[in-house]
C-alpha positions as CSV (number, residue, x, y, z in Angstrom):
1,M,107.0,114.5,128.1
2,L,108.5,112.2,130.4
3,I,112.1,112.4,128.7
4,V,112.2,116.4,129.6
5,I,111.1,115.5,133.0
6,E,114.0,112.8,133.3
7,K,116.7,115.3,131.7
8,V,115.2,118.3,133.9
9,L,115.7,116.0,136.9
10,V,119.3,114.8,135.9
11,I,120.2,118.9,135.4
12,F,118.8,119.6,139.2
13,L,120.3,117.0,140.7
14,M,123.7,118.1,139.7
15,I,122.5,121.4,141.6
16,L,121.8,119.1,144.6
17,V,125.4,117.7,144.3
18,G,126.8,121.3,144.4
19,F,124.2,122.5,147.4
20,A,125.1,119.3,149.4
21,A,128.5,119.6,148.7
22,N,128.7,123.5,150.0
23,K,126.7,122.3,153.0
24,A,129.2,119.7,154.1
25,R,131.9,122.2,153.3
26,I,133.7,120.3,150.6
27,L,133.1,123.1,148.0
28,P,132.9,126.0,150.4
29,D,131.7,129.6,148.9
30,R,135.1,130.8,148.3
31,T,135.5,127.9,145.7
32,S,132.5,128.9,143.3
33,G,135.2,132.0,142.1
34,A,137.6,129.8,141.0
35,L,135.1,127.3,139.5
36,S,133.1,130.2,137.9
37,N,136.3,131.3,136.2
38,L,137.1,127.9,134.7
39,M,133.5,127.7,133.3
40,L,133.2,131.2,132.0
41,Y,136.8,131.6,130.6
42,I,137.6,128.1,129.2
43,T,134.7,125.6,128.8
44,A,131.6,127.7,128.0
45,P,133.7,129.5,125.1
46,C,134.6,126.3,124.1
47,M,130.7,125.0,124.2
48,A,129.8,128.2,122.2
49,M,132.4,127.9,119.7
50,C,131.9,124.4,118.7
51,S,128.1,124.8,118.8
52,I,128.7,127.3,115.8
53,Y,130.8,125.7,113.4
54,D,129.6,122.4,113.9
55,K,126.4,123.4,111.9
56,E,125.6,123.3,108.6
57,L,124.2,126.8,106.8
58,S,120.7,126.3,105.5
59,P,118.3,128.9,104.6
60,E,115.8,128.1,107.5
61,I,119.2,128.3,110.0
62,I,120.0,131.7,108.5
63,S,116.4,132.9,108.9
64,S,116.3,131.4,112.5
65,T,119.4,133.1,113.4
66,V,118.1,136.8,112.0
67,Q,114.8,136.0,113.9
68,V,116.3,135.5,117.1
69,L,119.0,138.3,116.9
70,A,116.3,140.8,116.3
71,G,113.8,139.4,118.7
72,S,116.4,139.4,121.4
73,A,117.0,142.8,120.9
74,V,113.0,143.6,120.9
75,Y,113.1,141.5,124.1
76,F,115.7,143.5,126.3
77,V,113.9,146.7,125.2
78,L,110.5,145.4,126.6
79,A,112.2,143.6,129.8
80,T,113.9,147.1,130.5
81,L,110.5,149.2,130.1
82,I,109.2,146.7,132.0
83,G,111.6,146.9,134.7
84,L,111.7,150.7,135.1
85,A,107.7,150.7,134.8
86,M,107.8,148.4,137.9
87,V,110.4,150.3,140.2
88,R,108.5,153.6,139.6
89,F,104.9,152.9,139.7
90,L,105.3,150.4,142.6
91,K,107.7,153.3,144.2
92,F,110.5,150.8,145.2
93,S,112.9,152.3,147.8
94,P,115.5,153.3,148.0
95,Q,115.6,155.3,144.4
96,E,119.4,154.5,144.3
97,D,118.7,150.7,143.9
98,H,116.3,151.3,141.0
99,G,118.8,150.5,138.5
100,I,119.7,147.2,140.3
101,Y,116.4,146.0,140.1
102,V,116.1,147.1,136.0
103,A,119.2,145.6,135.3
104,A,118.6,142.2,137.2
105,I,115.0,141.8,135.8
106,A,116.4,142.2,132.3
107,S,119.6,140.4,132.4
108,V,118.8,136.6,132.2
109,N,121.3,133.7,132.7
110,S,121.0,132.1,129.7
111,G,124.4,131.4,129.0
112,F,126.3,130.5,132.3
113,M,123.0,128.1,133.4
114,G,121.3,128.3,129.9
115,F,123.8,126.9,127.5
116,P,123.9,123.5,129.8
117,V,120.2,123.3,130.3
118,T,119.2,123.9,127.0
119,I,121.4,121.2,125.4
120,A,120.4,118.9,127.8
121,I,116.7,119.5,127.2
122,F,116.2,120.7,123.7
123,G,119.4,119.7,121.9
124,N,122.1,121.1,119.4
125,D,119.8,123.0,117.1
126,I,118.1,125.3,120.0
127,F,121.2,125.4,121.9
128,Y,122.8,127.0,118.8
129,L,120.2,129.6,118.6
130,M,120.4,130.1,122.2
131,V,124.2,131.0,121.6
132,M,123.0,133.6,118.8
133,Q,120.9,135.2,121.8
134,N,123.8,135.5,124.0
135,I,125.4,137.7,121.5
136,I,122.5,140.2,122.2
137,L,122.6,139.4,125.9
138,N,126.5,140.4,125.8
139,I,126.0,143.8,123.9
140,Y,123.1,144.4,126.6
141,M,125.1,143.6,130.0
142,Y,128.1,145.0,128.6
143,G,126.6,148.1,126.8
144,A,123.2,148.9,128.3
145,V,123.3,147.4,132.0
146,P,126.0,149.9,133.3
147,P,124.3,153.1,132.2
148,I,121.1,151.5,133.7
149,L,122.7,150.9,137.2
150,E,123.1,154.9,137.3
151,L,119.5,155.4,137.9
152,G,119.1,157.4,140.9
153,H,122.8,158.8,140.7
154,K,124.5,161.7,139.2
155,E,127.0,160.0,137.6
156,K,127.7,160.0,133.7
157,P,128.5,156.3,131.8
158,N,131.9,155.6,131.4
159,I,131.8,155.0,127.4
160,K,135.4,153.9,127.2
161,S,135.3,151.4,130.0
162,T,132.0,149.9,128.6
163,L,133.4,149.5,124.8
164,M,136.4,147.5,126.6
165,S,134.1,145.4,128.7
166,M,132.4,144.0,125.6
167,C,135.7,142.8,124.6
168,N,135.6,139.2,126.4
169,I,136.6,135.6,125.4
170,S,132.8,134.7,125.1
171,M,132.2,137.0,122.4
172,F,135.9,136.5,120.7
173,A,134.8,132.6,121.0
174,V,131.3,133.2,119.3
175,I,132.9,135.5,116.3
176,A,135.7,132.5,115.9
177,G,132.6,130.0,115.6
178,I,130.9,132.4,113.3
179,I,133.9,132.7,111.2
180,M,134.4,129.2,110.7
181,L,131.0,128.4,109.9
182,L,131.0,130.8,107.0
183,T,134.5,129.7,105.9
184,G,134.0,126.0,106.4
185,V,137.2,125.7,108.2
186,K,137.3,123.6,111.1
187,P,139.7,123.0,113.7
188,P,142.3,119.8,113.0
189,A,141.0,116.8,114.5
190,M,143.4,116.8,118.0
191,L,142.4,121.0,118.6
192,D,138.8,119.9,117.9
193,E,138.6,117.0,120.3
194,V,139.8,119.1,123.2
195,I,137.4,121.8,122.3
196,V,134.3,119.1,122.9
197,T,136.1,117.4,125.7
198,L,136.0,121.0,127.5
199,S,132.8,121.7,126.2
200,D,131.5,118.8,127.6
201,M,132.5,120.0,131.1
202,T,130.4,122.9,131.2
203,V,127.0,121.3,132.2
204,P,128.0,119.6,135.2
205,L,130.4,122.2,136.2
206,S,127.9,124.9,135.8
207,M,125.4,123.0,137.7
208,I,127.8,122.4,140.6
209,I,128.7,126.0,141.0
210,V,124.7,127.0,140.9
211,G,124.2,124.9,144.0
212,I,127.3,126.5,145.5
213,R,125.7,129.6,145.4
214,L,122.2,128.4,146.5
215,G,124.1,126.6,149.6
216,S,125.1,130.2,150.8
217,A,122.3,132.2,150.4
218,D,119.6,133.3,153.1
219,I,116.5,131.8,151.6
220,K,114.6,132.8,154.6
221,R,115.2,136.6,154.7
222,M,115.1,136.6,150.4
223,F,111.2,135.2,150.6
224,S,110.3,137.8,153.1
225,D,111.3,140.8,151.1
226,R,108.5,142.5,149.4
227,Q,110.4,144.2,146.5
228,M,112.6,141.1,145.8
229,V,109.5,138.9,145.6
230,I,107.7,141.6,142.9
231,A,111.1,141.5,141.1
232,G,111.3,137.9,141.2
233,F,107.7,137.3,139.9
234,V,108.1,139.8,137.4
235,S,111.3,138.6,135.8
236,M,110.6,135.0,135.9
237,I,106.8,134.5,135.4
238,L,105.0,137.5,133.8
239,I,107.6,138.5,131.4
240,P,108.0,134.9,130.0
241,L,104.5,134.5,130.0
242,L,104.2,137.7,128.2
243,V,107.0,136.3,125.6
244,F,105.2,133.2,125.0
245,A,101.9,134.9,124.2
246,I,103.7,137.5,122.0
247,T,105.5,134.9,120.0
248,A,102.9,132.1,119.6
249,P,100.6,133.8,117.2
250,L,103.6,135.1,115.2
251,G,103.3,133.1,112.2
252,F,106.3,134.2,110.4
253,L,108.5,133.1,113.2
254,H,110.2,129.7,112.9
255,D,109.1,127.2,115.8
256,D,112.8,127.0,116.9
257,A,113.0,130.4,117.1
258,K,110.0,131.1,119.0
259,V,111.1,128.4,121.5
260,T,114.7,130.2,122.2
261,L,113.1,133.4,122.6
262,V,110.6,132.2,125.1
263,F,113.2,129.9,126.8
264,A,115.8,132.4,127.2
265,S,113.4,134.7,129.2
266,V,112.7,131.9,131.9
267,F,116.5,131.8,133.2
268,P,117.1,133.5,136.5
269,S,119.2,137.2,136.6
270,A,122.8,136.9,135.5
271,M,125.8,137.1,137.2
272,V,127.6,139.4,135.1
273,P,125.6,142.5,136.6
274,V,126.8,141.6,140.0
275,A,130.4,141.9,138.9
276,I,129.5,145.3,137.2
277,A,127.8,146.6,140.4
278,E,130.4,145.5,142.3
279,Q,132.8,147.4,139.9
280,K,130.8,150.5,139.9
281,R,130.2,150.2,143.4
282,K,126.5,150.2,143.4
283,N,124.6,147.7,145.4
284,S,126.2,144.5,144.4
285,Q,125.1,142.6,147.2
286,L,121.2,143.3,146.6
287,M,122.2,142.1,143.0
288,A,123.8,139.0,144.3
289,E,120.5,138.3,146.4
290,I,118.2,138.9,143.5
291,V,120.4,136.4,141.6
292,S,119.6,133.8,144.4
293,F,116.2,134.4,144.8
294,T,115.5,134.2,140.8
295,T,117.7,130.8,140.9
296,F,115.5,128.9,143.5
297,M,112.6,130.4,141.4
298,S,114.1,128.6,138.4
299,L,114.0,125.4,140.0
300,I,110.2,125.2,139.3
301,T,110.0,127.6,136.3
302,I,112.2,126.2,133.8
303,P,111.1,122.5,134.0
304,L,107.4,123.9,133.8
305,M,108.1,126.4,130.6
306,A,110.5,123.3,129.4
307,M,107.3,121.1,129.3
308,L,105.0,123.7,128.1
309,L,107.3,124.4,125.2
310,M,107.7,120.8,124.1
311,E,103.7,120.4,124.1
312,W,103.2,123.2,122.3
313,Y,105.6,123.1,119.7
314,Y,106.8,119.5,119.5
């Protein structure tokens, strides 16, 4: 338990570095875009790729992979339905923002923030499965989020642009990693060292970026917004506890698959839907505020869930 606490503290101290650097104008708001591109297009794909091709296939790993892929698909359907019920039952307004809340609740930041946190706390086995979970996450974000954002609007989703958005470097990196895993082909030693070194940059880089974004957030206003507080509670507390309660008694699921599915659900709202909302001229500002608010909440919920999972399964 003490080891988990120490690892979580190290992660959030790195967030504090980014937060302090933003407040001191060493890393102003405009730097987060360039740093995010560095992580999203270079270091994170390297991290995802080497986490896959470094694995050795075994019946248990194959079984856990299938369970995580199937379980993740069920999760996104369940989270979307819960989000839809929330905005309609509680009569969120304006109606044009219903899709924003639903997409923010269902789209978890289990890649950008999840990769480094997972590998730091649970190690390579759970991290590999988190990469598998991100395959379904990417399909959901680039395939389901665009039409979800149209809730309350009359526009029809553009299928061509949706399919094009799925063709991104992270997906290509995962596919390359899977091919190398299945064929047993590994990169030459020099290239492998480059990939691993870039991969190692992801943890501190991503946490500093989170700190920069938190440093520019209007904390007081966000915590006084009733709808945002409700959305945050549903996303960060209700759904993760529900996933834990559903998966815990399922004896056919491997423990590693259970941990992955539950831990993935406790991460804050993802950043990709913010860019999609901006591209589609929806309320991207609201989406960004929900991301910031749930990220603040995650400073408490992630360590608590990590300790619960370690105590329960290990």
